[in-house]
Each structure stands twice: as structure tokens, then as C-alpha cells.
N, C-alpha and C positions, 0 to 999 in steps of 0.2 A: 829280773827276770832269773835270778839265781835264785832267789826263793821260792819262784815257782817250780823250779825243776827237784829243788831238796822236797819240797812235799810229795813229789810222785815216791819217795823212798820211804815217805813215814807211812807207818801202818795206824789205821784211824779205826778202822771198825772190826769186830769180832770174825766177820763174812772173811775181809781180807786176810786177815789173821790164819784163818782154817784154808784159804787156798795156800798161803806159803806153808803151811804145816803141810800139807798135801804134795807140792812139789818136791818139799822136802823127804816127806816119804817114798815117795816115787824112786828119787835118786838114790836113797839108803838102799832102797830094797833092789836095784838094779845091782848096786854093789855090793851087797850082800851075797845074790845069786853069783856073780863073780869070782866071789871069796868060797863059795862052795866047788865050785868048779877047779877054781887055783889052789886051793889048799882042802884037798879031800878028808874026810873024815870029821873028827870033832872040832881040832881046830879051826876049820870052814864054817863051821854051824856056830862057833863060839862070836866070831867075828861076825857073824850072820846077825845074831843077837845084840850085840854091841852096836852095830848100826841101826839095828831098829830102837834100841835102848837112847840112844841118842836121839834120834828123832823125838822119843817120847818127853827128855827132858827139857829139849829144846822146843818144843812146842807148849809145854806146860810154863816155861819163863816167858817167853810172847803171850801168852794168854793173861799170866798175872800182871806182865807188865801195861798190860791196856788197861785191865782193871786199875792198877794202881795209877794210871796217868789219867784216868776217867774222875777218880775218888779225889786227886788230889786238885784237879781243874774244878771240881765242884766247891771245893772245899775256900780256894782262892777265891773262885765269884761269891760264896759266901761271907766270907772275911771282908770284901770290896764292898759288897753292896747292902 
């Protein structure tokens, strides 16, 4: 039962990754918009850019990890059989 619950939190496909990246981007842009209100001027816009950059870096890492896991699984299957 615990393994079934754990599988819910594993990103298996690129589509799932894109959905998660989209959700992260929505939250980051909302936070960035609040930063521009809270810190008017250049500082707010720099924080806004930092939140956007964090999503770009995190999204790239998620997509790379999916590719790596898929290649590792294919390599292990080739070596077994």
C-alpha cells in the first residue's frame, strides 16, 4: 500500500513534468508580482526575475532527470537481457 502512495509522487512522463513546471511557474510569477508591489523599483523587478529564473533552472533539472532515469532504465534492461 505504501508503494502505491509513493508512486503518486514520482514524475514518470514529460507531460507530468510540464504540468508540475507550469504549476511552479504560476506560483513564482504570483510571488514575483507581489515582490514588485512590496519592493517598488529595480529591487522588485530583480526579485521578479529571480523567481522566473528559479523556475527555468528547476524545470530544466526536472526534464534532465526524467531523461537520465529513462536512459538508465534502458541501459539496465539491455545489460540484463
